C-alpha positions in Angstrom: 180.9 39.3 -5.1 183.4 37.5 -7.4 182.3 35.3 -10.3 183.0 32.1 -8.7 181.2 33.0 -5.5 178.3 34.6 -7.3 178.1 31.0 -9.2 178.2 29.2 -5.8 175.5 31.4 -4.4 173.1 30.7 -7.3 173.7 27.1 -7.2 173.2 27.1 -3.4 170.1 28.8 -4.0 169.0 26.4 -6.9 169.6 23.5 -4.4 167.7 25.4 -1.8 164.7 25.7 -4.0 164.4 21.9 -4.7 164.7 21.2 -0.9 162.4 19.0 1.0 161.3 21.7 3.6 158.8 24.3 2.1 159.9 26.9 4.7 163.4 26.6 3.1 162.3 26.9 -0.4 160.1 29.7 0.6 163.1 31.4 2.0 165.3 30.7 -1.0 162.6 32.2 -3.1 162.6 35.2 -1.3 166.4 35.5 -1.2 166.4 35.1 -5.2 163.9 37.8 -5.4 166.1 40.1 -2.9 168.8 39.7 -5.1 167.3 40.1 -8.5 169.9 38.2 -10.4 168.6 37.5 -14.0 170.7 34.5 -14.0 168.1 32.9 -11.6 165.2 33.4 -14.2 165.5 30.0 -15.5 165.8 28.0 -12.3 162.6 30.1 -11.1 160.5 29.5 -14.1 161.5 25.8 -13.9 160.7 25.4 -10.3 157.3 27.3 -10.7 156.2 24.1 -13.0 156.7 21.5 -10.3 156.5 23.5 -6.7 153.6 21.9 -4.8 153.3 24.4 -2.2 151.0 27.6 -2.9 153.1 30.1 -0.7 156.3 29.1 -2.2 154.7 29.5 -5.5 153.5 32.8 -4.6 157.0 33.9 -3.6 158.8 32.4 -6.9 156.2 34.8 -8.8 157.4 37.6 -6.5 160.6 36.9 -7.4 160.5 36.8 -11.0 158.7 40.2 -11.0 161.6 41.7 -9.3 164.0 40.1 -12.3 164.5 42.4 -15.3 161.3 42.0 -17.5 163.4 41.8 -20.7 164.7 38.5 -19.5 161.6 37.4 -17.7 158.9 37.9 -20.0 160.2 36.0 -23.1 160.7 32.9 -20.7 157.6 33.0 -19.3 155.9 33.3 -22.7 157.9 30.2 -23.9 156.4 28.4 -20.8 152.9 29.1 -22.0 153.6 26.1 -24.6 154.7 23.6 -21.8 152.7 20.3 -21.5 152.6 20.9 -17.8 149.4 22.5 -17.0 151.0 24.0 -13.8 153.6 25.5 -15.6 151.3 27.4 -18.1 149.0 28.4 -15.1 151.9 29.8 -13.0 153.4 31.5 -16.0 150.0 33.2 -16.7 149.8 34.1 -13.3 153.3 35.6 -13.2 152.5 37.6 -16.7 149.8 39.2 -15.3 151.8 40.6 -12.0 154.5 41.8 -14.3 152.1 43.5 -16.6 153.7 43.7 -19.7 151.0 44.1 -22.7 153.1 42.4 -25.3 151.9 39.4 -23.5 148.2 39.7 -24.1 147.7 37.9 -27.4 149.8 34.8 -26.4 147.8 34.9 -23.1 144.4 34.9 -25.1 145.6 31.7 -26.9 145.0 29.7 -23.3 141.4 31.3 -22.7 139.7 28.2 -23.7 142.5 25.7 -22.3 141.3 22.4 -21.7 142.7 22.5 -18.1 140.3 24.4 -15.8 143.0 26.2 -13.7 145.0 27.1 -16.7 141.9 28.7 -18.4 141.2 30.5 -15.1 144.7 31.9 -15.0 144.2 32.9 -18.6 140.9 34.7 -17.8 142.7 36.6 -15.0 145.9 37.4 -17.1 143.9 38.7 -20.0 141.7 41.0 -17.9 144.7 42.4 -16.5 146.6 42.7 -19.6 143.9 43.9 -22.2 145.1 46.7 -24.1 142.6 49.9 -24.1 139.8 49.4 -26.7 140.2 45.7 -26.9 137.9 45.0 -23.9 134.9 44.4 -25.8 136.6 41.9 -28.1 137.9 39.9 -25.0 134.2 40.0 -23.2 133.0 38.4 -26.3 135.4 35.9 -26.3 135.3 35.1 -22.7 131.3 34.8 -22.7 131.7 32.0 -24.9 132.8 30.1 -22.0 129.7 30.9 -19.8 128.4 27.9 -18.0 132.0 25.9 -18.1 132.8 24.0 -15.1 131.3 24.2 -11.6 130.4 26.9 -9.2 133.9 28.1 -8.5 134.9 28.0 -12.0 131.7 30.3 -13.0 132.3 32.7 -10.5 135.9 33.1 -11.6 134.8 33.7 -15.1 132.1 36.1 -13.7 134.6 38.1 -11.9 137.0 38.2 -14.8 134.1 39.5 -17.1 133.0 42.1 -14.5 136.8 43.3 -14.4 136.3 44.3 -17.8 133.7 47.1 -16.8 130.8 48.3 -18.9 132.6 46.8 -22.1 131.0 43.4 -21.0 127.4 44.5 -21.0 126.8 43.8 -24.9 128.5 40.4 -24.4 126.2 39.5 -21.5 123.0 40.8 -23.5 123.8 38.6 -26.1 124.4 35.4 -23.7 121.0 36.3 -22.0 119.4 35.0 -25.4 121.0 31.8 -25.6 119.3 28.9 -26.2 121.2 27.1 -23.5 119.5 27.8 -20.0 122.8 27.4 -18.4 124.4 30.0 -20.3 121.6 32.3 -19.8 121.3 31.8 -16.1 125.3 32.3 -15.8 124.8 35.4 -17.9 122.1 36.7 -15.7 124.3 35.9 -12.6 127.0 37.7 -14.0 125.1 40.8 -14.6 124.0 40.8 -11.2 127.5 40.6 -10.0 128.2 43.5 -12.1 125.1 45.6 -10.7 125.9 44.6 -7.3 129.6 43.2 -6.7 128.4 42.5 -2.9 125.8 40.2 -4.2 125.8 36.6 -3.4 126.9 34.6 -6.5 125.5 31.4 -5.5 122.1 32.8 -4.7 122.2 34.8 -8.0 122.9 31.6 -10.1 120.1 29.7 -8.4 117.8 32.3 -9.0 118.8 32.7 -12.6 118.7 29.1 -13.1 115.3 28.7 -12.0 114.2 31.8 -14.3 116.0 30.3 -17.1 114.5 26.9 -17.0 110.8 27.8 -15.8 110.6 31.4 -17.0 110.0 34.4 -14.5 106.7 33.0 -13.3 108.5 29.8 -12.0 106.0 27.5 -14.0 107.8 25.4 -16.6 106.2 25.0 -19.8 107.5 21.6 -20.7 107.2 19.5 -17.4 110.3 20.6 -16.1 111.1 19.6 -12.5 111.8 23.1 -11.2 115.3 22.5 -10.1 
């Protein structure tokens, strides 16, 4: 393709990515990834920040993974500093899929992001990118977020911790001695998930919470309501 035709093609793809029809945007992202033209990286990253459709976002990530990493990774690292939560979250997701470990340190800066979805994406990305030998330090950092958020949030953190393998056990043992019963319960449920990946997380949390509050015998020593 000549330069003019090439530019026109990219312009048409950019317009299609901003179109009203999700199916059209999905096809445009697929085409961009198939072409693998690094000139489209900026357009794709910018679209990630505002794309409302999950499936289109997933295709945008796939397209970016098809681009040269030396172009894509620096642009995604810059996106981690965006004021837009979706931009940060999607950049984290894409970096985890690319698998370039130079992104690990910038990713860990968002482990405790104020936005829940960004933090969840950072947990998953950090586990995917952690260099050999740093699993224990990452586990200790992640463990400070135990008891954060709702059930789904806590399950996401537990899965991230379990993904670190046996390196997570010292951090969970330490958290099991926390003065906060919610932290103890989450640590216990995560340990059970580690021991039995097929266990029901909700049941584990309920049981661990009851034990953390009332003790193994189920009798609260301070007039608790038994919840």
